[in-house]
C-alpha positions as CSV (number, residue, x, y, z in Angstrom):
1,X,-5.2,-20.5,10.3
2,X,-4.2,-18.0,7.6
3,X,-0.7,-16.5,8.1
4,X,-0.8,-13.1,9.7
5,X,1.5,-10.1,9.5
6,X,0.8,-8.0,12.6
7,X,2.0,-4.4,12.7
8,X,1.8,-3.2,16.3
9,X,2.3,0.5,17.1
10,X,3.8,1.3,20.4
11,X,1.7,4.5,20.7
12,X,-2.1,4.4,20.0
13,X,-3.2,1.9,17.4
14,X,-6.5,3.4,16.3
15,X,-7.1,4.8,12.8
16,X,-9.7,7.4,13.5
17,X,-7.5,10.4,12.7
18,X,-6.4,11.1,9.2
19,X,-2.7,11.5,10.1
20,X,-2.8,8.1,11.8
21,X,-4.2,6.5,8.7
22,X,-1.6,8.1,6.5
23,X,1.2,7.0,8.8
24,X,-0.2,3.4,8.8
25,X,-0.2,3.4,5.0
26,X,3.4,4.7,5.1
27,X,4.4,1.8,7.3
28,X,2.7,-0.8,5.2
29,X,4.0,0.3,1.9
30,X,7.6,0.8,3.2
31,X,8.0,-2.6,5.0
32,X,10.6,-4.8,3.2
33,X,11.3,-7.5,5.7
34,X,12.2,-5.4,8.7
35,X,11.5,-6.4,12.3
36,X,10.8,-2.8,13.4
37,X,9.8,0.4,11.7
38,X,10.3,3.8,13.3
39,X,8.0,6.6,12.1
40,X,9.9,9.9,12.6
41,X,8.5,13.4,12.2
42,X,10.9,16.1,11.0
43,X,13.2,13.4,9.7
44,X,16.5,15.1,8.7
45,X,17.6,12.4,6.3
46,X,16.3,11.7,2.8
47,X,13.3,9.9,4.2
48,X,14.6,6.4,5.0
49,X,17.4,4.9,7.0
50,X,18.0,1.2,7.3
51,X,20.4,-0.5,9.9
52,X,21.0,-3.7,11.7
53,X,21.0,-4.6,15.4
54,X,21.6,-7.7,17.5
55,X,18.6,-8.8,19.5
56,X,19.4,-11.6,21.9
57,X,22.0,-13.1,19.6
58,X,19.8,-12.7,16.5
59,X,20.3,-10.1,13.8
60,X,17.4,-7.7,13.1
61,X,16.9,-5.2,10.4
62,X,15.3,-1.8,11.3
63,X,14.1,1.0,9.2
64,X,13.2,4.7,10.0
65,X,10.8,6.5,7.8
66,X,9.7,10.1,7.6
67,X,6.1,10.4,9.0
68,X,3.7,12.8,10.6
69,X,3.8,11.4,14.2
70,X,6.5,9.6,16.3
71,X,5.8,5.9,16.6
72,X,7.5,2.6,16.8
73,X,6.0,-0.2,14.8
74,X,6.9,-3.8,15.7
75,X,6.2,-6.4,13.0
76,X,5.2,-9.9,13.9
77,X,4.3,-12.9,11.8
78,X,1.9,-15.6,12.9
79,X,2.2,-18.9,11.1
80,X,-0.5,-21.5,10.3
81,X,0.7,-23.3,13.4
82,X,-0.4,-20.3,15.6
83,X,3.2,-19.5,16.7
84,X,4.7,-16.0,16.5
85,X,8.0,-14.5,15.4
86,X,8.9,-10.9,16.0
87,X,10.7,-8.4,18.3
88,X,11.2,-9.7,21.9
89,X,9.1,-7.3,24.0
90,X,8.3,-8.3,27.6
91,X,4.6,-9.1,28.1
92,X,4.0,-9.6,24.4
93,X,3.7,-13.2,23.1
94,X,5.9,-14.4,25.9
95,X,5.1,-18.1,25.1
96,X,5.5,-17.4,21.3
97,X,1.9,-18.4,20.6
98,X,-1.5,-16.8,20.2
99,X,-3.3,-19.5,22.2
100,X,-5.9,-18.0,24.6
101,X,-5.3,-14.4,23.5
102,X,-8.7,-13.9,21.7
103,X,-10.7,-15.5,24.5
104,X,-8.9,-13.2,27.0
105,X,-9.9,-10.2,24.9
106,X,-13.5,-11.3,24.3
107,X,-14.1,-12.3,27.9
108,X,-12.2,-9.4,29.7
109,X,-15.2,-8.2,31.7
110,X,-15.5,-11.7,33.3
111,X,-11.8,-12.5,33.7
112,X,-10.6,-9.0,34.7
113,X,-7.9,-8.7,32.1
114,X,-8.6,-4.9,31.8
115,X,-8.9,-2.5,34.7
116,X,-8.7,1.3,35.4
117,X,-5.3,2.6,36.6
118,X,-3.7,6.0,37.1
119,X,-2.1,7.2,33.9
120,X,1.7,6.8,33.7
121,X,4.1,8.3,31.2
122,X,5.6,6.1,28.5
123,X,9.4,5.9,28.4
124,X,11.1,4.8,25.2
125,X,14.5,5.0,23.5
126,X,14.2,6.9,20.1
127,X,16.9,6.5,17.5
128,X,19.1,9.4,16.4
129,X,21.3,9.4,13.3
130,X,24.6,11.2,12.7
131,X,27.7,10.3,10.7
132,X,26.3,7.0,9.6
133,X,25.9,5.9,13.2
134,X,22.7,5.2,15.1
135,X,22.3,6.1,18.8
136,X,19.3,6.2,21.1
137,X,17.9,9.1,23.2
138,X,15.6,8.6,26.1
139,X,12.1,10.1,25.6
140,X,9.1,10.4,28.0
141,X,5.7,10.7,26.5
142,X,2.9,12.1,28.6
143,X,-0.1,9.8,29.1
144,X,-3.3,10.4,27.3
145,X,-6.1,10.0,29.9
146,X,-9.2,8.1,28.9
147,X,-12.1,10.5,28.7
148,X,-15.6,9.2,29.4
149,X,-18.4,9.0,26.9
150,X,-22.0,7.9,27.2
151,X,-22.8,4.2,26.6
152,X,-26.2,2.6,26.3
153,X,-26.8,-0.8,27.8
154,X,-28.6,-3.5,25.7
155,X,-30.7,-6.3,27.1
156,X,-28.9,-9.2,25.4
157,X,-25.6,-7.9,24.1
158,X,-22.6,-5.5,24.6
159,X,-23.3,-1.8,25.2
160,X,-23.5,0.8,22.4
161,X,-21.4,4.0,22.2
162,X,-22.8,7.5,21.7
163,X,-20.9,10.7,21.1
164,X,-22.6,13.8,22.7
165,X,-24.5,15.9,20.2
166,X,-24.2,13.3,17.5
167,X,-27.2,11.1,16.3
168,X,-25.3,8.8,14.0
169,X,-23.4,5.8,15.2
170,X,-19.7,6.5,15.8
171,X,-16.9,5.1,13.6
172,X,-14.0,6.1,15.8
173,X,-15.2,7.2,19.3
174,X,-11.7,8.2,20.3
175,X,-11.3,10.9,17.6
176,X,-15.0,11.9,17.4
177,X,-15.2,12.4,21.2
178,X,-11.9,14.4,21.2
179,X,-13.4,16.6,18.5
180,X,-16.7,17.0,20.5
181,X,-14.8,17.9,23.7
182,X,-12.5,20.3,21.8
183,X,-15.4,22.1,20.2
184,X,-17.1,22.6,23.6
185,X,-14.1,23.0,26.0
186,X,-11.0,23.6,23.8
187,X,-8.0,21.3,24.0
188,X,-7.9,19.0,27.0
189,X,-4.6,18.5,28.8
190,X,-3.6,16.2,31.7
191,X,-1.6,17.4,34.7
192,X,-0.6,15.6,37.8
193,X,-1.6,17.0,41.2
194,X,-0.6,15.2,44.3
195,X,-0.1,12.0,42.4
196,X,-3.5,12.2,40.7
197,X,-3.9,13.0,37.0
198,X,-6.5,15.7,36.3
199,X,-7.9,16.6,32.9
200,X,-8.4,20.4,32.5
201,X,-9.9,22.6,29.7
202,X,-8.1,25.6,28.1
203,X,-11.5,27.3,27.6
204,X,-13.3,26.5,30.8
205,X,-11.1,26.7,34.0
206,X,-14.0,25.3,36.0
207,X,-13.9,22.0,34.1
208,X,-11.8,19.4,36.0
209,X,-12.1,15.7,35.4
210,X,-10.3,12.8,36.9
211,X,-8.0,11.1,34.4
212,X,-7.7,7.4,34.1
213,X,-6.2,4.8,31.8
214,X,-7.4,1.3,31.0
215,X,-4.5,-1.1,31.6
216,X,-4.5,-4.7,30.3
217,X,-3.2,-7.7,32.2
218,X,-1.4,-10.7,30.7
219,X,-1.7,-12.0,28.1
220,X,-3.0,-8.7,26.7
221,X,-0.8,-6.1,28.3
222,X,2.0,-6.2,25.7
223,X,-0.4,-5.4,23.0
224,X,-1.6,-2.1,24.6
225,X,1.6,-0.3,25.6
226,X,-0.2,3.0,26.2
227,X,-3.5,1.6,27.5
228,X,-6.7,0.4,26.0
229,X,-8.4,3.3,24.2
230,X,-12.0,3.9,23.4
231,X,-11.7,2.7,19.8
232,X,-10.4,-0.7,21.0
233,X,-13.4,-1.0,23.4
234,X,-15.7,0.1,20.7
235,X,-14.4,-2.7,18.4
236,X,-14.7,-5.1,21.3
237,X,-18.4,-4.5,21.4
238,X,-18.6,-5.1,17.7
239,X,-16.6,-8.3,17.9
240,X,-18.7,-9.6,20.8
241,X,-21.8,-8.9,18.8
242,X,-20.5,-10.7,15.7
243,X,-19.6,-13.8,17.8
244,X,-23.1,-13.8,19.3
245,X,-24.6,-13.5,15.8
246,X,-22.5,-16.4,14.5
247,X,-24.3,-18.9,16.7
248,X,-27.5,-18.5,14.7
249,X,-26.2,-17.0,11.4
250,X,-22.6,-17.9,10.7
251,X,-22.6,-16.7,7.1
252,X,-24.1,-13.3,8.0
253,X,-21.7,-12.9,11.0
254,X,-18.7,-13.6,8.7
255,X,-19.9,-11.1,6.2
256,X,-20.4,-8.5,8.9
257,X,-17.0,-9.2,10.5
258,X,-15.3,-8.6,7.2
259,X,-17.1,-5.3,6.7
260,X,-16.4,-4.0,10.2
261,X,-12.7,-5.0,10.1
262,X,-11.9,-3.6,6.7
263,X,-10.0,-0.6,7.9
264,X,-7.7,-2.7,10.1
265,X,-7.5,-6.0,8.2
266,X,-6.2,-6.0,4.6
267,X,-4.5,-8.3,2.2
268,X,-0.8,-8.1,1.9
269,X,2.4,-10.1,1.0
270,X,5.2,-11.4,3.0
271,X,7.5,-14.4,2.3
272,X,7.8,-18.1,3.3
273,X,10.7,-17.4,5.6
274,X,8.7,-15.0,7.8
275,X,5.4,-17.0,7.6
276,X,6.6,-20.6,7.8
277,X,10.3,-21.0,8.7
278,X,10.5,-18.6,11.7
279,X,7.0,-19.5,13.3
280,X,7.9,-23.2,12.9
281,X,11.3,-22.6,14.6
282,X,9.3,-20.8,17.4
283,X,7.3,-24.0,17.8
284,X,9.9,-26.7,17.7
285,X,12.9,-24.6,18.9
286,X,15.3,-26.8,16.8
287,X,16.5,-25.6,13.4
288,X,17.3,-29.2,12.3
289,X,13.7,-30.2,12.9
290,X,12.5,-27.2,10.8
291,X,14.8,-28.3,8.0
292,X,13.3,-31.8,8.1
293,X,9.8,-30.3,7.8
294,X,10.9,-28.4,4.7
295,X,10.3,-31.6,2.6
296,X,6.7,-30.2,2.4
297,X,8.1,-27.6,0.0
298,X,10.3,-30.1,-1.9
299,X,13.4,-28.7,-0.3
300,X,15.7,-31.7,0.0
301,X,19.1,-30.4,-1.1
302,X,20.2,-29.3,2.4
303,X,20.3,-31.2,5.8
304,X,22.2,-28.8,8.0
305,X,22.0,-25.1,8.7
306,X,25.4,-24.5,6.9
307,X,24.0,-26.2,3.8
308,X,20.8,-24.2,4.0
309,X,22.7,-21.0,4.2
310,X,24.6,-21.9,1.0
311,X,21.6,-23.3,-0.9
312,X,20.1,-21.1,-3.7
313,X,17.0,-23.3,-3.7
314,X,16.4,-22.6,-0.1
315,X,17.0,-18.9,-0.5
316,X,14.7,-18.6,-3.5
317,X,11.9,-20.6,-1.8
318,X,12.1,-18.8,1.6
319,X,12.0,-15.3,-0.1
320,X,9.2,-16.2,-2.4
321,X,6.2,-13.9,-1.9
322,X,3.0,-15.4,-0.4
323,X,-0.3,-13.8,0.4
324,X,-1.1,-13.0,4.0
325,X,-3.5,-11.0,6.1
326,X,-1.9,-7.8,7.2
327,X,-3.4,-6.3,10.4
328,X,-2.9,-3.0,12.1
329,X,-2.6,-2.7,15.9
330,X,-4.4,-4.7,18.5
331,X,-7.8,-4.0,16.9
332,X,-6.7,-5.5,13.6
333,X,-5.1,-8.4,15.4
334,X,-8.2,-9.4,17.3
335,X,-10.4,-8.9,14.2
336,X,-8.1,-11.3,12.3
337,X,-8.5,-13.9,15.0
338,X,-12.3,-13.4,15.0
339,X,-12.3,-13.9,11.2
340,X,-10.2,-17.0,11.5
341,X,-12.5,-18.5,14.1
342,X,-15.6,-17.8,12.0
343,X,-13.9,-19.1,8.8
344,X,-12.7,-22.3,10.4
345,X,-16.3,-23.0,11.6
346,X,-17.1,-24.0,8.0
347,X,-15.2,-25.8,5.2
348,X,-13.6,-22.7,3.8
349,X,-10.2,-23.0,2.2
350,X,-7.6,-20.6,0.7
351,X,-5.6,-21.4,-2.4
352,X,-2.0,-21.9,-1.3
353,X,-0.7,-20.3,-4.5
354,X,-2.8,-17.1,-4.9
355,X,-4.6,-16.8,-1.5
356,X,-8.1,-16.7,-3.0
357,X,-11.0,-18.3,-1.2
358,X,-11.8,-21.6,-2.9
359,X,-14.8,-23.9,-2.4
360,X,-13.9,-27.3,-0.8
361,X,-16.0,-30.0,0.8
362,X,-12.9,-30.9,2.9
363,X,-9.7,-29.0,3.7
364,X,-7.6,-31.5,1.6
365,X,-8.2,-29.2,-1.4
366,X,-5.3,-26.7,-1.6
367,X,-5.4,-25.0,-4.9
368,X,-7.8,-23.2,-7.3
369,X,-9.7,-25.2,-9.9
370,X,-9.8,-24.0,-13.5
371,X,-13.3,-22.6,-13.0
372,X,-12.3,-20.6,-9.9
373,X,-9.1,-19.0,-11.2
374,X,-7.9,-20.2,-14.6
375,X,-4.6,-18.1,-14.4
376,X,-3.6,-19.6,-11.1
377,X,-4.7,-23.1,-12.2
378,X,-2.6,-23.0,-15.4
379,X,0.4,-21.5,-13.7
380,X,0.4,-24.3,-11.1
381,X,0.1,-27.0,-13.8
382,X,3.1,-25.4,-15.7
383,X,5.1,-25.4,-12.5
384,X,4.3,-29.1,-11.8
385,X,5.4,-30.0,-15.4
386,X,8.7,-28.1,-14.9
387,X,9.4,-29.9,-11.7
388,X,8.6,-33.2,-13.3
389,X,11.1,-32.6,-16.1
390,X,13.8,-31.6,-13.7
391,X,13.6,-34.9,-11.8
């Protein structure tokens, strides 16, 4: 599979609102190798603070960025081997692999991995900065109850979503429905009465609705910290439809999947350390075995971790930029897995140097030909000649 960089917001994850899209862009353009980003409104500093923490005996770099809404973005990398490296969060990639996650998502109505529950507040520790020190302050965020919207059943596929008073197909049911309700009823708020969350209207005191949250069970629960929202369910119907279409028209399904996922799945860059070394370590759990496997990248000057730490060749190679798929939130993550599944159903290969799709009758072909990308082809030939002269 193609290496992934997965940016998982703790709160929300949809991109229907303009400020959410802007904050997602801020996170993507700011990332510089950190394991966690904090998006902080009313940030008193000059816009960015970077610090280190110890996570279970392993150093981690964190960054806080001025943003429009409070959020915590955890960054994960999935290697070609399907193993994951990133912040240790209970219930999220507990076995350090993505095996079974996509099927659990696509088949949740049958296997019961998502169910209605009473909304619960989210407790988190938010960083505070003073005198070059970082401390944490406990916050409680009120739950956002799931409001209902009309869906229309289909005979041979997933249901379709409709927003009241709107004839066109929705793009973000979560934000579009909130706007429709606000226009008719004013701002909706949730309040707890005798242990039950009720949704009330600021315009119409007679309007009272029972609040509910969709909670995911393992292996999905760690991906949806604040519950499964309407946008996620909406994209689930699209993914299910694409998978069904692929059985009769793989090429058309792949094209449609790329179009539907374009807001959440983009091209980006990371480095070999994040995308190969750490996921391989998650798989074999032995740094010496990872060092042995590095012969694939012609790294033979170090045989121990101490030698690796002192090796300029290792450092240069592991920090070399490589193209990856960057995905936003659970929606983007699942779309990336759908795309990977469809792409691997046919002999489609990506150049290991530039990341461009190349035509190949088998997966032995790894790089662009002159006809596909002359610049990439010539650069690779020049690099091969330099390595040959250095031997």
